[in-house]
Gaussian input, Z-matrix of N, CA and C with variables (Angstrom, degrees):
# hf/3-21g

backbone

0 1
 N
 C     1     B1
 C     2     B2     1     A1
 N     3     B3     2     A2     1     D1
 C     4     B4     3     A3     2     D2
 C     5     B5     4     A4     3     D3
 N     6     B6     5     A5     4     D4
 C     7     B7     6     A6     5     D5
 C     8     B8     7     A7     6     D6
 N     9     B9     8     A8     7     D7
 C    10    B10     9     A9     8     D8
 C    11    B11    10    A10     9     D9
 N    12    B12    11    A11    10    D10
 C    13    B13    12    A12    11    D11
 C    14    B14    13    A13    12    D12
 N    15    B15    14    A14    13    D13
 C    16    B16    15    A15    14    D14
 C    17    B17    16    A16    15    D15
 N    18    B18    17    A17    16    D16
 C    19    B19    18    A18    17    D17
 C    20    B20    19    A19    18    D18
 N    21    B21    20    A20    19    D19
 C    22    B22    21    A21    20    D20
 C    23    B23    22    A22    21    D21
 N    24    B24    23    A23    22    D22
 C    25    B25    24    A24    23    D23
 C    26    B26    25    A25    24    D24
 N    27    B27    26    A26    25    D25
 C    28    B28    27    A27    26    D26
 C    29    B29    28    A28    27    D27
 N    30    B30    29    A29    28    D28
 C    31    B31    30    A30    29    D29
 C    32    B32    31    A31    30    D30
 N    33    B33    32    A32    31    D31
 C    34    B34    33    A33    32    D32
 C    35    B35    34    A34    33    D33
 N    36    B36    35    A35    34    D34
 C    37    B37    36    A36    35    D35
 C    38    B38    37    A37    36    D36
 N    39    B39    38    A38    37    D37
 C    40    B40    39    A39    38    D38
 C    41    B41    40    A40    39    D39
 N    42    B42    41    A41    40    D40
 C    43    B43    42    A42    41    D41
 C    44    B44    43    A43    42    D42
 N    45    B45    44    A44    43    D43
 C    46    B46    45    A45    44    D44
 C    47    B47    46    A46    45    D45
 N    48    B48    47    A47    46    D46
 C    49    B49    48    A48    47    D47
 C    50    B50    49    A49    48    D48
 N    51    B51    50    A50    49    D49
 C    52    B52    51    A51    50    D50
 C    53    B53    52    A52    51    D51
 N    54    B54    53    A53    52    D52
 C    55    B55    54    A54    53    D53
 C    56    B56    55    A55    54    D54
 N    57    B57    56    A56    55    D55
 C    58    B58    57    A57    56    D56
 C    59    B59    58    A58    57    D57
 N    60    B60    59    A59    58    D58
 C    61    B61    60    A60    59    D59
 C    62    B62    61    A61    60    D60
 N    63    B63    62    A62    61    D61
 C    64    B64    63    A63    62    D62
 C    65    B65    64    A64    63    D63
 N    66    B66    65    A65    64    D64
 C    67    B67    66    A66    65    D65
 C    68    B68    67    A67    66    D66
 N    69    B69    68    A68    67    D67
 C    70    B70    69    A69    68    D68
 C    71    B71    70    A70    69    D69
 N    72    B72    71    A71    70    D70
 C    73    B73    72    A72    71    D71
 C    74    B74    73    A73    72    D72
 N    75    B75    74    A74    73    D73
 C    76    B76    75    A75    74    D74
 C    77    B77    76    A76    75    D75
 N    78    B78    77    A77    76    D76
 C    79    B79    78    A78    77    D77
 C    80    B80    79    A79    78    D78
 N    81    B81    80    A80    79    D79
 C    82    B82    81    A81    80    D80
 C    83    B83    82    A82    81    D81
 N    84    B84    83    A83    82    D82
 C    85    B85    84    A84    83    D83
 C    86    B86    85    A85    84    D84
 N    87    B87    86    A86    85    D85
 C    88    B88    87    A87    86    D86
 C    89    B89    88    A88    87    D87
 N    90    B90    89    A89    88    D88
 C    91    B91    90    A90    89    D89
 C    92    B92    91    A91    90    D90
 N    93    B93    92    A92    91    D91
 C    94    B94    93    A93    92    D92
 C    95    B95    94    A94    93    D93
 N    96    B96    95    A95    94    D94
 C    97    B97    96    A96    95    D95
 C    98    B98    97    A97    96    D96
 N    99    B99    98    A98    97    D97
 C   100   B100    99    A99    98    D98
 C   101   B101   100   A100    99    D99
 N   102   B102   101   A101   100   D100
 C   103   B103   102   A102   101   D101
 C   104   B104   103   A103   102   D102
 N   105   B105   104   A104   103   D103
 C   106   B106   105   A105   104   D104
 C   107   B107   106   A106   105   D105
 N   108   B108   107   A107   106   D106
 C   109   B109   108   A108   107   D107
 C   110   B110   109   A109   108   D108
 N   111   B111   110   A110   109   D109
 C   112   B112   111   A111   110   D110
 C   113   B113   112   A112   111   D111
 N   114   B114   113   A113   112   D112
 C   115   B115   114   A114   113   D113
 C   116   B116   115   A115   114   D114
 N   117   B117   116   A116   115   D115
 C   118   B118   117   A117   116   D116
 C   119   B119   118   A118   117   D117
 N   120   B120   119   A119   118   D118
 C   121   B121   120   A120   119   D119
 C   122   B122   121   A121   120   D120
 N   123   B123   122   A122   121   D121
 C   124   B124   123   A123   122   D122
 C   125   B125   124   A124   123   D123
 N   126   B126   125   A125   124   D124
 C   127   B127   126   A126   125   D125
 C   128   B128   127   A127   126   D126
 N   129   B129   128   A128   127   D127
 C   130   B130   129   A129   128   D128
 C   131   B131   130   A130   129   D129
 N   132   B132   131   A131   130   D130
 C   133   B133   132   A132   131   D131
 C   134   B134   133   A133   132   D132
 N   135   B135   134   A134   133   D133
 C   136   B136   135   A135   134   D134
 C   137   B137   136   A136   135   D135
 N   138   B138   137   A137   136   D136
 C   139   B139   138   A138   137   D137
 C   140   B140   139   A139   138   D138
 N   141   B141   140   A140   139   D139
 C   142   B142   141   A141   140   D140
 C   143   B143   142   A142   141   D141
 N   144   B144   143   A143   142   D142
 C   145   B145   144   A144   143   D143
 C   146   B146   145   A145   144   D144
 N   147   B147   146   A146   145   D145
 C   148   B148   147   A147   146   D146
 C   149   B149   148   A148   147   D147
 N   150   B150   149   A149   148   D148
 C   151   B151   150   A150   149   D149
 C   152   B152   151   A151   150   D150
 N   153   B153   152   A152   151   D151
 C   154   B154   153   A153   152   D152
 C   155   B155   154   A154   153   D153
 N   156   B156   155   A155   154   D154
 C   157   B157   156   A156   155   D155
 C   158   B158   157   A157   156   D156
 N   159   B159   158   A158   157   D157
 C   160   B160   159   A159   158   D158
 C   161   B161   160   A160   159   D159
 N   162   B162   161   A161   160   D160
 C   163   B163   162   A162   161   D161
 C   164   B164   163   A163   162   D162
 N   165   B165   164   A164   163   D163
 C   166   B166   165   A165   164   D164
 C   167   B167   166   A166   165   D165
 N   168   B168   167   A167   166   D166
 C   169   B169   168   A168   167   D167
 C   170   B170   169   A169   168   D168
 N   171   B171   170   A170   169   D169
 C   172   B172   171   A171   170   D170
 C   173   B173   172   A172   171   D171
 N   174   B174   173   A173   172   D172
 C   175   B175   174   A174   173   D173
 C   176   B176   175   A175   174   D174
 N   177   B177   176   A176   175   D175
 C   178   B178   177   A177   176   D176
 C   179   B179   178   A178   177   D177
 N   180   B180   179   A179   178   D178
 C   181   B181   180   A180   179   D179
 C   182   B182   181   A181   180   D180
 N   183   B183   182   A182   181   D181
 C   184   B184   183   A183   182   D182
 C   185   B185   184   A184   183   D183
 N   186   B186   185   A185   184   D184
 C   187   B187   186   A186   185   D185
 C   188   B188   187   A187   186   D186
 N   189   B189   188   A188   187   D187
 C   190   B190   189   A189   188   D188
 C   191   B191   190   A190   189   D189
 N   192   B192   191   A191   190   D190
 C   193   B193   192   A192   191   D191
 C   194   B194   193   A193   192   D192
 N   195   B195   194   A194   193   D193
 C   196   B196   195   A195   194   D194
 C   197   B197   196   A196   195   D195
 N   198   B198   197   A197   196   D196
 C   199   B199   198   A198   197   D197
 C   200   B200   199   A199   198   D198
 N   201   B201   200   A200   199   D199
 C   202   B202   201   A201   200   D200
 C   203   B203   202   A202   201   D201
 N   204   B204   203   A203   202   D202
 C   205   B205   204   A204   203   D203
 C   206   B206   205   A205   204   D204
 N   207   B207   206   A206   205   D205
 C   208   B208   207   A207   206   D206
 C   209   B209   208   A208   207   D207
 N   210   B210   209   A209   208   D208
 C   211   B211   210   A210   209   D209
 C   212   B212   211   A211   210   D210
 N   213   B213   212   A212   211   D211
 C   214   B214   213   A213   212   D212
 C   215   B215   214   A214   213   D213
 N   216   B216   215   A215   214   D214
 C   217   B217   216   A216   215   D215
 C   218   B218   217   A217   216   D216
 N   219   B219   218   A218   217   D217
 C   220   B220   219   A219   218   D218
 C   221   B221   220   A220   219   D219
 N   222   B222   221   A221   220   D220
 C   223   B223   222   A222   221   D221
 C   224   B224   223   A223   222   D222
 N   225   B225   224   A224   223   D223
 C   226   B226   225   A225   224   D224
 C   227   B227   226   A226   225   D225
 N   228   B228   227   A227   226   D226
 C   229   B229   228   A228   227   D227
 C   230   B230   229   A229   228   D228
 N   231   B231   230   A230   229   D229
 C   232   B232   231   A231   230   D230
 C   233   B233   232   A232   231   D231
 N   234   B234   233   A233   232   D232
 C   235   B235   234   A234   233   D233
 C   236   B236   235   A235   234   D234
 N   237   B237   236   A236   235   D235
 C   238   B238   237   A237   236   D236
 C   239   B239   238   A238   237   D237
 N   240   B240   239   A239   238   D238
 C   241   B241   240   A240   239   D239
 C   242   B242   241   A241   240   D240
 N   243   B243   242   A242   241   D241
 C   244   B244   243   A243   242   D242
 C   245   B245   244   A244   243   D243
 N   246   B246   245   A245   244   D244
 C   247   B247   246   A246   245   D245
 C   248   B248   247   A247   246   D246
 N   249   B249   248   A248   247   D247
 C   250   B250   249   A249   248   D248
 C   251   B251   250   A250   249   D249

   B1=1.4399
   B2=1.5193
   B3=1.2812
   B4=1.4620
   B5=1.5167
   B6=1.3267
   B7=1.4600
   B8=1.5228
   B9=1.3107
   B10=1.4708
   B11=1.5254
   B12=1.3074
   B13=1.4658
   B14=1.5274
   B15=1.3283
   B16=1.4596
   B17=1.5282
   B18=1.3346
   B19=1.4642
   B20=1.5252
   B21=1.3168
   B22=1.4591
   B23=1.5231
   B24=1.3338
   B25=1.4606
   B26=1.5252
   B27=1.3233
   B28=1.4641
   B29=1.5293
   B30=1.3264
   B31=1.4586
   B32=1.5254
   B33=1.3144
   B34=1.4647
   B35=1.5237
   B36=1.3351
   B37=1.4670
   B38=1.5245
   B39=1.3330
   B40=1.4614
   B41=1.5319
   B42=1.3069
   B43=1.4665
   B44=1.5211
   B45=1.3290
   B46=1.4630
   B47=1.5280
   B48=1.3258
   B49=1.4626
   B50=1.5297
   B51=1.3281
   B52=1.4589
   B53=1.5179
   B54=1.3162
   B55=1.4589
   B56=1.5255
   B57=1.3257
   B58=1.4649
   B59=1.5225
   B60=1.3208
   B61=1.4678
   B62=1.5280
   B63=1.3189
   B64=1.4670
   B65=1.5332
   B66=1.3172
   B67=1.4630
   B68=1.5246
   B69=1.3193
   B70=1.4656
   B71=1.5262
   B72=1.3345
   B73=1.4579
   B74=1.5282
   B75=1.3339
   B76=1.4468
   B77=1.5315
   B78=1.3105
   B79=1.4687
   B80=1.5240
   B81=1.3282
   B82=1.4611
   B83=1.5259
   B84=1.3500
   B85=1.4623
   B86=1.5278
   B87=1.3337
   B88=1.4618
   B89=1.5284
   B90=1.3283
   B91=1.4667
   B92=1.5270
   B93=1.3160
   B94=1.4599
   B95=1.5298
   B96=1.3390
   B97=1.4621
   B98=1.5307
   B99=1.3316
   B100=1.4743
   B101=1.5262
   B102=1.3245
   B103=1.4665
   B104=1.5272
   B105=1.3413
   B106=1.4622
   B107=1.5275
   B108=1.3319
   B109=1.4660
   B110=1.5234
   B111=1.2957
   B112=1.4630
   B113=1.5309
   B114=1.3211
   B115=1.4631
   B116=1.5257
   B117=1.3358
   B118=1.4613
   B119=1.5194
   B120=1.3374
   B121=1.4644
   B122=1.5236
   B123=1.3028
   B124=1.4597
   B125=1.5336
   B126=1.3183
   B127=1.4624
   B128=1.5329
   B129=1.3303
   B130=1.4661
   B131=1.5330
   B132=1.3294
   B133=1.4749
   B134=1.5276
   B135=1.3066
   B136=1.4676
   B137=1.5335
   B138=1.3182
   B139=1.4712
   B140=1.5184
   B141=1.3238
   B142=1.4593
   B143=1.5289
   B144=1.3180
   B145=1.4644
   B146=1.5226
   B147=1.3137
   B148=1.4651
   B149=1.5210
   B150=1.3230
   B151=1.4678
   B152=1.5277
   B153=1.3231
   B154=1.4654
   B155=1.5230
   B156=1.3197
   B157=1.4716
   B158=1.5341
   B159=1.3180
   B160=1.4649
   B161=1.5224
   B162=1.3283
   B163=1.4644
   B164=1.5323
   B165=1.3263
   B166=1.4709
   B167=1.5259
   B168=1.3156
   B169=1.4620
   B170=1.5231
   B171=1.3216
   B172=1.4691
   B173=1.5233
   B174=1.3219
   B175=1.4686
   B176=1.5287
   B177=1.3254
   B178=1.4657
   B179=1.5258
   B180=1.3168
   B181=1.4643
   B182=1.5275
   B183=1.3342
   B184=1.4666
   B185=1.5291
   B186=1.3216
   B187=1.4664
   B188=1.5295
   B189=1.3191
   B190=1.4654
   B191=1.5255
   B192=1.3126
   B193=1.4714
   B194=1.5244
   B195=1.3275
   B196=1.4652
   B197=1.5080
   B198=1.3102
   B199=1.4737
   B200=1.5172
   B201=1.3112
   B202=1.4698
   B203=1.5192
   B204=1.3326
   B205=1.4666
   B206=1.5236
   B207=1.3328
   B208=1.4575
   B209=1.5133
   B210=1.2951
   B211=1.4527
   B212=1.5298
   B213=1.3008
   B214=1.4581
   B215=1.5107
   B216=1.3403
   B217=1.4604
   B218=1.5235
   B219=1.3242
   B220=1.4540
   B221=1.5302
   B222=1.3276
   B223=1.4684
   B224=1.5282
   B225=1.3015
   B226=1.4729
   B227=1.5103
   B228=1.3159
   B229=1.4754
   B230=1.5125
   B231=1.3249
   B232=1.4674
   B233=1.5079
   B234=1.2667
   B235=1.4657
   B236=1.5219
   B237=1.2991
   B238=1.4717
   B239=1.5149
   B240=1.3193
   B241=1.4596
   B242=1.5147
   B243=1.2950
   B244=1.4740
   B245=1.5308
   B246=1.2734
   B247=1.4694
   B248=1.5095
   B249=1.2770
   B250=1.4557
   B251=1.4858
   A1=108.32
   A2=117.42
   A3=121.43
   A4=110.01
   A5=115.34
   A6=120.89
   A7=109.43
   A8=116.74
   A9=119.32
   A10=109.71
   A11=117.76
   A12=120.64
   A13=112.88
   A14=117.19
   A15=119.83
   A16=110.57
   A17=117.26
   A18=121.36
   A19=110.63
   A20=116.55
   A21=120.38
   A22=110.64
   A23=116.71
   A24=120.96
   A25=110.33
   A26=117.63
   A27=120.75
   A28=111.05
   A29=116.43
   A30=120.41
   A31=110.41
   A32=117.30
   A33=120.87
   A34=110.79
   A35=117.15
   A36=120.02
   A37=110.89
   A38=117.77
   A39=121.03
   A40=110.77
   A41=115.72
   A42=120.22
   A43=110.68
   A44=117.30
   A45=120.62
   A46=110.69
   A47=117.08
   A48=120.84
   A49=110.82
   A50=117.44
   A51=120.89
   A52=113.41
   A53=118.13
   A54=120.57
   A55=112.21
   A56=117.88
   A57=120.28
   A58=110.10
   A59=115.11
   A60=121.37
   A61=111.17
   A62=117.27
   A63=120.08
   A64=111.20
   A65=117.20
   A66=120.69
   A67=110.04
   A68=116.20
   A69=119.26
   A70=110.91
   A71=117.23
   A72=120.96
   A73=110.23
   A74=116.48
   A75=120.68
   A76=111.44
   A77=117.28
   A78=121.10
   A79=110.22
   A80=115.92
   A81=119.94
   A82=110.89
   A83=117.25
   A84=120.99
   A85=112.42
   A86=117.73
   A87=120.65
   A88=113.91
   A89=117.38
   A90=118.98
   A91=111.50
   A92=116.67
   A93=120.67
   A94=111.72
   A95=117.76
   A96=120.19
   A97=112.88
   A98=120.05
   A99=117.84
   A100=113.83
   A101=116.77
   A102=119.14
   A103=110.29
   A104=116.89
   A105=119.92
   A106=111.50
   A107=117.35
   A108=119.90
   A109=110.83
   A110=117.04
   A111=120.46
   A112=111.11
   A113=116.28
   A114=120.28
   A115=110.52
   A116=117.58
   A117=120.18
   A118=111.82
   A119=117.64
   A120=119.72
   A121=111.35
   A122=117.26
   A123=120.89
   A124=111.83
   A125=117.46
   A126=121.86
   A127=112.07
   A128=118.13
   A129=121.29
   A130=113.62
   A131=120.81
   A132=118.44
   A133=112.74
   A134=117.01
   A135=119.69
   A136=111.19
   A137=116.86
   A138=120.04
   A139=109.54
   A140=116.83
   A141=121.30
   A142=111.00
   A143=116.53
   A144=121.20
   A145=111.22
   A146=117.71
   A147=121.24
   A148=110.48
   A149=117.76
   A150=120.37
   A151=111.18
   A152=116.97
   A153=120.59
   A154=110.45
   A155=116.80
   A156=120.27
   A157=110.94
   A158=117.00
   A159=120.29
   A160=110.70
   A161=117.63
   A162=121.20
   A163=109.90
   A164=117.35
   A165=119.84
   A166=111.41
   A167=116.58
   A168=120.07
   A169=111.19
   A170=116.77
   A171=120.79
   A172=110.35
   A173=117.16
   A174=120.96
   A175=111.12
   A176=116.80
   A177=118.94
   A178=111.75
   A179=117.64
   A180=120.28
   A181=110.33
   A182=117.07
   A183=119.94
   A184=111.22
   A185=117.51
   A186=120.26
   A187=110.00
   A188=116.62
   A189=120.37
   A190=110.75
   A191=116.56
   A192=120.40
   A193=110.77
   A194=116.79
   A195=120.24
   A196=111.94
   A197=117.11
   A198=120.27
   A199=110.23
   A200=117.45
   A201=120.46
   A202=110.67
   A203=117.63
   A204=119.68
   A205=111.67
   A206=118.09
   A207=119.70
   A208=112.11
   A209=119.04
   A210=121.85
   A211=109.46
   A212=118.30
   A213=122.30
   A214=112.20
   A215=118.60
   A216=121.31
   A217=112.90
   A218=117.98
   A219=118.89
   A220=109.55
   A221=116.57
   A222=118.19
   A223=111.05
   A224=114.05
   A225=120.21
   A226=107.84
   A227=116.73
   A228=118.14
   A229=109.81
   A230=113.99
   A231=118.66
   A232=110.02
   A233=114.54
   A234=119.81
   A235=107.67
   A236=114.95
   A237=119.71
   A238=108.11
   A239=115.81
   A240=119.32
   A241=108.79
   A242=115.43
   A243=118.26
   A244=109.90
   A245=115.36
   A246=119.67
   A247=109.13
   A248=113.87
   A249=118.97
   A250=110.91
   D1=123.62
   D2=-178.60
   D3=-99.12
   D4=154.79
   D5=-179.93
   D6=-74.27
   D7=147.83
   D8=176.40
   D9=-61.72
   D10=153.05
   D11=-177.85
   D12=-57.56
   D13=-36.53
   D14=-179.81
   D15=-63.86
   D16=-45.40
   D17=-179.81
   D18=-64.91
   D19=-40.18
   D20=179.13
   D21=-64.54
   D22=-41.50
   D23=179.26
   D24=-64.51
   D25=-44.59
   D26=179.60
   D27=-63.89
   D28=-39.64
   D29=178.33
   D30=-62.19
   D31=-43.54
   D32=179.38
   D33=-63.71
   D34=-39.61
   D35=178.35
   D36=-64.90
   D37=-44.39
   D38=178.29
   D39=-62.92
   D40=-39.69
   D41=179.62
   D42=-62.51
   D43=-46.22
   D44=178.31
   D45=-63.99
   D46=-37.16
   D47=179.84
   D48=-63.95
   D49=-45.82
   D50=-177.76
   D51=-77.06
   D52=-11.98
   D53=176.63
   D54=-80.83
   D55=-13.13
   D56=179.38
   D57=-67.24
   D58=140.77
   D59=-178.58
   D60=-63.72
   D61=-39.90
   D62=-178.31
   D63=-65.48
   D64=-37.58
   D65=178.81
   D66=-69.59
   D67=-42.66
   D68=178.91
   D69=-62.48
   D70=-42.62
   D71=179.31
   D72=-64.02
   D73=-42.08
   D74=179.54
   D75=-63.00
   D76=-44.08
   D77=178.28
   D78=-64.13
   D79=-41.46
   D80=179.71
   D81=-62.73
   D82=-43.84
   D83=-176.50
   D84=-74.93
   D85=-35.62
   D86=-173.12
   D87=-95.20
   D88=-21.64
   D89=-175.37
   D90=-119.37
   D91=-58.04
   D92=-170.69
   D93=-69.45
   D94=-49.35
   D95=-177.70
   D96=-61.69
   D97=-46.00
   D98=177.45
   D99=-61.96
   D100=-37.14
   D101=178.88
   D102=-65.46
   D103=-45.83
   D104=179.62
   D105=-64.72
   D106=-39.40
   D107=177.99
   D108=-63.25
   D109=-41.91
   D110=178.77
   D111=-63.40
   D112=-44.64
   D113=179.60
   D114=-62.37
   D115=-43.92
   D116=-179.85
   D117=-65.67
   D118=-37.03
   D119=176.91
   D120=-64.23
   D121=-34.71
   D122=-179.72
   D123=-76.70
   D124=-33.15
   D125=-173.18
   D126=-91.84
   D127=-21.76
   D128=-174.00
   D129=-54.96
   D130=-44.59
   D131=179.31
   D132=-59.75
   D133=-35.53
   D134=179.18
   D135=-70.80
   D136=-37.05
   D137=176.48
   D138=-63.87
   D139=-43.00
   D140=177.87
   D141=-62.31
   D142=-43.42
   D143=178.26
   D144=-61.95
   D145=-41.69
   D146=178.63
   D147=-63.78
   D148=-40.07
   D149=178.80
   D150=-64.52
   D151=-43.02
   D152=178.69
   D153=-63.92
   D154=-43.51
   D155=178.51
   D156=-62.88
   D157=-39.74
   D158=178.70
   D159=-63.50
   D160=-42.76
   D161=179.65
   D162=-64.47
   D163=-42.75
   D164=177.84
   D165=-63.98
   D166=-40.77
   D167=178.04
   D168=-64.07
   D169=-43.45
   D170=178.18
   D171=-62.17
   D172=-43.16
   D173=178.68
   D174=-61.95
   D175=-43.71
   D176=-179.63
   D177=-67.41
   D178=-35.51
   D179=177.01
   D180=-66.06
   D181=-41.63
   D182=179.10
   D183=-66.01
   D184=-39.56
   D185=177.62
   D186=-64.66
   D187=-43.66
   D188=178.82
   D189=-62.41
   D190=-42.86
   D191=177.74
   D192=-61.97
   D193=-42.29
   D194=177.98
   D195=-62.70
   D196=-42.16
   D197=178.81
   D198=-63.74
   D199=-43.05
   D200=-179.71
   D201=-65.10
   D202=-43.42
   D203=-178.53
   D204=-67.60
   D205=-43.72
   D206=-178.30
   D207=-75.02
   D208=-25.50
   D209=175.85
   D210=-70.99
   D211=-32.76
   D212=178.94
   D213=-69.69
   D214=-21.25
   D215=-178.79
   D216=-84.81
   D217=-11.12
   D218=179.61
   D219=-68.81
   D220=145.30
   D221=-178.00
   D222=-66.97
   D223=136.06
   D224=178.22
   D225=-112.80
   D226=147.74
   D227=177.77
   D228=-64.43
   D229=143.75
   D230=179.76
   D231=-70.61
   D232=138.42
   D233=178.47
   D234=-73.15
   D235=149.76
   D236=179.56
   D237=-64.09
   D238=130.50
   D239=-179.90
   D240=-77.87
   D241=139.81
   D242=-179.27
   D243=-67.46
   D244=139.39
   D245=177.96
   D246=-90.04
   D247=141.51
   D248=-179.00
   D249=-105.96

């Protein structure tokens, strides 16, 4: 099914209109940038919280690893050797 000639003509005109650099810049400045800025302002505290949680998790893993490694170096009593 093909589009009617009128619809095809209008689509081509809209396409040429939106391909202009000035129109693209205007849409970017008036629509896209404000939306992205708003989204980033809303999401930034959560990104910061995730980074802090990741650093705390990494620190706790390193402390746990250090405790496990240094605990393994403490002298342990020798196990009784099997008699033959």
